[in-house]
N, C-alpha and C positions, 0 to 999 in steps of 0.2 A: 074301854081302853083304846079301841080303834078310833073313836071320836076325839079322844085326847091327842093321839098321834097326829090326826088330821088337822086339828086346831093348832097344835104346836108347829106343824109344817107350814101351815098357812101364815101364822104370825111371823115365822122366820123369813118366809118369802117376802112378806110385806115390809119387814124391817130392812132386808137387803135392798129391795126396790126403792125404799125411801132414802136410804143412804146414797144410792147411785143417782137418783133423780134430782138431787139438790144442786147439781152443777149449774153454774151461772155462765151463760153464753156471753163472752166478751170479745171485743176486737182489739187488736194491737194498737196502742197509742204511744208514739214517740214524739219527741220535739226538742226544741232548744229555747233557752231563755237568754235574751239579749237586752242589756240595759245601756242606753247611750252608746250603742254600737259595739259593746264588748260582751263576751259571754259571761254569765253569772254562775259561779260555783256555789254549791250548797244552798241553793234556793229551794224552798218547799213549794211544790206545785199541787194545788187541789182542784179537782173538777167537782163542782157542786151541781147535782142533777136538778133540772127544772121541771121534772115530772114527779108527782107524789110517789110513784112506785120505783123511782130510780135509786141507785146506790152511788155514793161518792167514790172517788178514786184519788190516789195521791202518789207522789214520788218526789225524789230529790235530785237536783241537777249535779252533774259531774263537773270536773275542772274545766271542760270545754263547753259547758252550758247545756249539754244534752241530757235528756231524761227519758225514762220509761215509766208508765203509770201502772198501778196495781189496784184492783178493786178488792176490798175486804170480802173474804169468803170465796173468792174465785180460786180455781186450781192452777191458773196460769196468769201471766201478766196480761193486762188489758182493761178495757172499760166497756161497760154495757152501752150499746148503741143508743143515742138520744142526744138531747140538747143540754148544754152545761154552761154555767158561768165559771170563769177560771180565776182562782185566787193565787197570787204569787207573793212570797215574802222571804226575806233573808234576815233572820233574827240572830244577833250576836251580842256579846258583852263588850262594853266600851269602858276603857279605863279613865282615870282622872284627866289625862291629857287629850282625850277624844279619840284614842287609837283603838282599833279592834283587838280584843284579847284572843290570842291563839292558845288553845289548850292542847296538850299532848293526849292523844287517845291511845290507851294501852290495850293489850289483848285480854280484857276481862276484868272482873272485880276481884281484888285481892284484899281481904279484910285485915291481913297482917301488914299491909303496906298502905295504910290510909294516911293521906296527907290532908291537912286542913288547908283548903284553898280559899282565897279571898273571892267573894262574889261581887260582881260589878253590875251596874244597871244594864238592862237589855235594850237594844235599839234595832228597829227594822232599817236595814241599809237600802231598801228600795222604797219608792213612793208609796205612802200609806193607802192611796186609793186602790191599789191592786190587792191589798190584804183584806178587803171587806166586800162581801157580796153586794151590799147596797151601792157601792161606788165604783167597782171594777167595770171597765168597758170591754174586758176580754171575754169572748164567748167562743164556743165550739159546738159543732154538730159532729158527733162520732157516728160513722157509718159502719156497715157490716163489711169491712175491708181493713187493710192496713191504713192507719191514719198518722199523719205527721203535722205538727203544729209549730210554727215559729212564733214565739211570744216576744214581741218587741215592746219593751217598756221605755217610757220617756218621762222626764220630769213634768 
């Protein structure tokens, strides 16, 4: 019985230690997306790690073009220090006249108030070269400090 209690205590301590040691060390990464001199709202920014042990990070730009990145599995906003390629896109729906479709976002899913909405073709409003790892020329080195990157996109 004594061995069973000892074994159970040891397993519990290992479980607790395993839960707490899984934290990912990240550094704060903020920035802004500028396209042809203007801030870009609702752009998706992705940092693609260039090391095999890295983890990607992503975020979405605000109305003034600013963003904060988050790494999946991290307990706070930030990116694991290292080298990254940067992908930026702004995907939207375009109607028959070539205009961006603006959708109303409501406060959650209501199955009793489902409206059938017409779907339109999607289009990236930013140059395609920034949306692919093979063609983007945007790169960053995240350091163990607060990092800020100004992403200036051009045609």
